[in-house]
MILUMKE-466046 format. One record per residue (C-alpha): residue number from 0; chain; x, y, z. Coordinates in Angstrom, 1 decimal. Layout:
! residues N
(r NUM,"A",(X,Y,Z))
...
***
This chain:
! residues 194
(r 0,"A",(8.5,-17.2,12.1))
(r 1,"A",(11.2,-14.6,10.2))
(r 2,"A",(13.2,-12.3,12.0))
(r 3,"A",(16.0,-11.8,9.2))
(r 4,"A",(17.5,-13.0,6.8))
(r 5,"A",(20.2,-15.2,8.9))
(r 6,"A",(18.7,-19.5,8.2))
(r 7,"A",(18.1,-21.4,11.0))
(r 8,"A",(18.0,-18.5,14.0))
(r 9,"A",(15.7,-15.9,12.5))
(r 10,"A",(13.9,-18.3,10.4))
(r 11,"A",(13.5,-21.6,9.3))
(r 12,"A",(13.7,-23.4,6.2))
(r 13,"A",(12.4,-27.0,5.2))
(r 14,"A",(14.7,-29.2,3.5))
(r 15,"A",(13.2,-32.2,1.7))
(r 16,"A",(15.0,-34.9,-0.1))
(r 17,"A",(12.5,-36.4,-2.6))
(r 18,"A",(9.5,-34.3,-4.0))
(r 19,"A",(7.2,-31.9,-2.6))
(r 20,"A",(3.7,-31.4,-3.3))
(r 21,"A",(2.6,-28.2,-1.7))
(r 22,"A",(-1.5,-28.7,-2.7))
(r 23,"A",(-1.9,-25.1,-1.8))
(r 24,"A",(-0.8,-25.3,1.4))
(r 25,"A",(-1.2,-21.7,3.5))
(r 26,"A",(1.7,-19.8,4.6))
(r 27,"A",(0.9,-17.6,7.8))
(r 28,"A",(3.7,-16.3,10.7))
(r 29,"A",(4.5,-13.5,12.4))
(r 30,"A",(7.3,-11.6,10.4))
(r 31,"A",(9.9,-9.7,13.3))
(r 32,"A",(10.8,-5.7,12.9))
(r 33,"A",(14.2,-7.6,11.6))
(r 34,"A",(13.0,-8.0,8.3))
(r 35,"A",(13.0,-5.2,5.7))
(r 36,"A",(12.2,-4.5,2.3))
(r 37,"A",(14.4,-6.7,-0.4))
(r 38,"A",(14.8,-9.3,2.1))
(r 39,"A",(14.9,-13.0,1.1))
(r 40,"A",(14.1,-16.2,2.4))
(r 41,"A",(14.7,-19.5,1.1))
(r 42,"A",(11.9,-21.4,3.0))
(r 43,"A",(12.0,-24.9,0.9))
(r 44,"A",(14.8,-26.7,-0.9))
(r 45,"A",(14.2,-30.4,-2.4))
(r 46,"A",(15.9,-32.6,-4.8))
(r 47,"A",(13.0,-33.9,-6.8))
(r 48,"A",(9.8,-32.3,-8.4))
(r 49,"A",(7.6,-29.8,-7.4))
(r 50,"A",(3.7,-30.0,-7.6))
(r 51,"A",(1.1,-27.1,-6.7))
(r 52,"A",(1.5,-23.7,-5.1))
(r 53,"A",(1.1,-22.7,-1.8))
(r 54,"A",(-2.3,-20.6,-1.0))
(r 55,"A",(-2.3,-16.8,-2.7))
(r 56,"A",(-5.9,-15.7,-2.8))
(r 57,"A",(-4.8,-12.3,-3.5))
(r 58,"A",(-2.9,-13.0,-6.7))
(r 59,"A",(-0.3,-15.5,-8.0))
(r 60,"A",(3.1,-15.0,-7.2))
(r 61,"A",(2.3,-13.3,-3.9))
(r 62,"A",(1.2,-14.0,0.0))
(r 63,"A",(0.4,-12.1,2.9))
(r 64,"A",(2.2,-13.0,6.8))
(r 65,"A",(1.2,-10.4,9.6))
(r 66,"A",(0.1,-8.2,7.2))
(r 67,"A",(2.9,-8.0,5.4))
(r 68,"A",(3.2,-8.4,1.9))
(r 69,"A",(5.7,-11.1,0.3))
(r 70,"A",(6.4,-12.6,-3.7))
(r 71,"A",(6.7,-15.9,-4.1))
(r 72,"A",(9.0,-17.8,-6.6))
(r 73,"A",(8.9,-21.0,-7.5))
(r 74,"A",(12.6,-22.6,-8.6))
(r 75,"A",(13.5,-25.9,-10.0))
(r 76,"A",(14.7,-26.8,-6.2))
(r 77,"A",(14.2,-24.0,-4.2))
(r 78,"A",(10.7,-22.1,-3.0))
(r 79,"A",(12.0,-17.9,-1.9))
(r 80,"A",(10.3,-15.3,-0.4))
(r 81,"A",(11.2,-11.5,-0.5))
(r 82,"A",(9.5,-9.1,1.2))
(r 83,"A",(8.0,-6.2,-0.7))
(r 84,"A",(6.3,-3.3,-0.6))
(r 85,"A",(2.3,-3.0,0.4))
(r 86,"A",(0.0,-0.4,-2.5))
(r 87,"A",(-2.9,1.5,-1.3))
(r 88,"A",(-6.0,3.2,-3.2))
(r 89,"A",(-6.6,6.6,-3.0))
(r 90,"A",(-9.9,7.5,-3.1))
(r 91,"A",(-11.1,11.6,-3.2))
(r 92,"A",(-14.3,12.2,-2.6))
(r 93,"A",(-16.1,16.0,-1.8))
(r 94,"A",(-19.4,17.6,0.1))
(r 95,"A",(-20.6,19.0,-2.9))
(r 96,"A",(-19.7,18.3,-6.0))
(r 97,"A",(-21.2,20.7,-8.1))
(r 98,"A",(-21.0,23.3,-5.6))
(r 99,"A",(-22.1,27.2,-6.1))
(r 100,"A",(-19.8,30.3,-5.5))
(r 101,"A",(-19.7,30.8,-1.4))
(r 102,"A",(-20.3,27.7,-0.4))
(r 103,"A",(-17.7,25.9,1.6))
(r 104,"A",(-16.0,22.1,-0.1))
(r 105,"A",(-14.0,19.5,2.2))
(r 106,"A",(-12.2,16.5,0.1))
(r 107,"A",(-11.5,13.9,2.0))
(r 108,"A",(-8.9,11.2,1.1))
(r 109,"A",(-9.1,8.1,1.6))
(r 110,"A",(-6.6,5.1,1.6))
(r 111,"A",(-7.2,1.9,1.6))
(r 112,"A",(-5.1,-1.8,1.9))
(r 113,"A",(-4.6,-4.1,-0.7))
(r 114,"A",(-6.5,-6.8,0.7))
(r 115,"A",(-4.1,-8.8,2.9))
(r 116,"A",(-2.2,-6.2,4.0))
(r 117,"A",(-2.3,-3.9,7.1))
(r 118,"A",(-4.2,-0.6,6.8))
(r 119,"A",(-3.1,0.5,10.0))
(r 120,"A",(0.7,0.6,8.6))
(r 121,"A",(-0.7,2.9,5.9))
(r 122,"A",(0.5,6.0,8.1))
(r 123,"A",(3.3,6.9,11.1))
(r 124,"A",(6.2,8.8,10.9))
(r 125,"A",(7.1,10.7,7.2))
(r 126,"A",(3.4,10.0,5.8))
(r 127,"A",(1.5,12.5,4.5))
(r 128,"A",(-0.7,12.9,1.4))
(r 129,"A",(-0.8,15.9,-1.0))
(r 130,"A",(-4.2,17.5,-1.7))
(r 131,"A",(-3.4,20.1,-5.3))
(r 132,"A",(-6.5,22.1,-6.5))
(r 133,"A",(-5.9,23.0,-10.1))
(r 134,"A",(-8.2,25.2,-11.9))
(r 135,"A",(-9.6,24.0,-15.2))
(r 136,"A",(-9.5,26.7,-17.0))
(r 137,"A",(-6.3,28.6,-16.5))
(r 138,"A",(-3.9,25.2,-14.9))
(r 139,"A",(-3.0,27.5,-12.9))
(r 140,"A",(-2.2,25.6,-8.5))
(r 141,"A",(-5.2,27.3,-6.5))
(r 142,"A",(-4.7,25.5,-3.6))
(r 143,"A",(-2.2,23.0,-1.8))
(r 144,"A",(-2.1,21.5,1.7))
(r 145,"A",(-0.2,18.9,3.0))
(r 146,"A",(-1.6,16.7,6.1))
(r 147,"A",(0.9,14.2,8.1))
(r 148,"A",(-0.6,10.4,8.4))
(r 149,"A",(0.5,9.5,12.3))
(r 150,"A",(0.2,5.4,12.9))
(r 151,"A",(-3.6,4.0,11.8))
(r 152,"A",(-4.4,6.8,10.5))
(r 153,"A",(-5.9,6.3,6.7))
(r 154,"A",(-7.9,9.7,5.9))
(r 155,"A",(-7.4,12.9,5.0))
(r 156,"A",(-8.9,16.5,5.1))
(r 157,"A",(-8.7,19.6,3.2))
(r 158,"A",(-11.1,22.7,2.8))
(r 159,"A",(-9.5,24.9,0.7))
(r 160,"A",(-10.1,28.8,1.1))
(r 161,"A",(-7.4,30.5,-1.2))
(r 162,"A",(-6.5,34.1,0.7))
(r 163,"A",(-9.6,33.1,3.1))
(r 164,"A",(-11.6,33.4,0.6))
(r 165,"A",(-14.4,31.1,-1.0))
(r 166,"A",(-13.3,29.4,-4.2))
(r 167,"A",(-13.1,31.8,-7.9))
(r 168,"A",(-15.8,30.5,-9.8))
(r 169,"A",(-14.8,28.0,-12.2))
(r 170,"A",(-14.1,23.9,-12.7))
(r 171,"A",(-11.3,22.2,-10.8))
(r 172,"A",(-9.4,18.9,-10.8))
(r 173,"A",(-8.3,17.7,-6.9))
(r 174,"A",(-5.0,15.3,-7.0))
(r 175,"A",(-4.1,14.0,-3.9))
(r 176,"A",(0.1,12.2,-4.0))
(r 177,"A",(-0.1,9.3,-0.7))
(r 178,"A",(4.0,9.7,-0.1))
(r 179,"A",(4.6,5.6,0.3))
(r 180,"A",(6.5,4.7,3.9))
(r 181,"A",(8.4,1.9,4.8))
(r 182,"A",(5.9,-0.4,4.1))
(r 183,"A",(3.8,0.7,1.1))
(r 184,"A",(4.4,2.2,-2.2))
(r 185,"A",(3.1,5.9,-3.2))
(r 186,"A",(-0.2,6.2,-4.6))
(r 187,"A",(-2.6,9.1,-5.4))
(r 188,"A",(-5.5,9.4,-7.1))
(r 189,"A",(-7.6,12.5,-8.8))
(r 190,"A",(-11.8,13.7,-8.8))
(r 191,"A",(-12.6,16.3,-11.1))
(r 192,"A",(-15.7,18.3,-11.8))
(r 193,"A",(-19.0,16.7,-13.6))
***
C-alpha cells in the first residue's frame, strides 16, 4: 500500500541484512490519493548484493500498480519507485476520407492508455482535446473545436462546418491535441487527406 511518502506509516520498506534475489517478483498493491507525480518510495534496502529484477512486463524500469505508473531504480543497496505520468496515444479517424463537396465529415479522436495504465483516468476536470483543421493549399486554419473530457471519457468527435457551411473543396490536415492531466502526459495525433 502506497498512501504517501512517510516510510513506516504511509508505505512499507523491506530491510534485508544480506543478499536479495528478486527473480521476477510482481509488485502489486494499492495507491492512495496522497501519492503525487514525482513522489519516491524506497521499498527495499539490503546490505549484500541484488540479483534479478522485479517483473516489468510493460518495459524495463517501469511497473504499474493499481493502474498508475512508477519507474523502478535499482541502486547498489536499495530499490526505489517513483510515480510518473502515464502515456496516452491519440488515434484520429474520419467518417469519410476522401469526401466530396457537401458531404458532412465527422472526425473522431480515440485516446488509448498505455498497457497497464487505467484508461478511466484519461478524462476528468480540466482535460480536453482540441481539433485543428488546416487547409493544405493555404496553410490556414479552417476550423477548430475543443472538447472537454469527463471522467472515464476516452473519445471525442468534431464535425467542422466553417461559418455553418460545408468545407470548401481542398485537402486538409487534422491535428488533435490532448491536454493531459494529473495522471497522463499530453499527446497528439493527426490525420491527412489520402
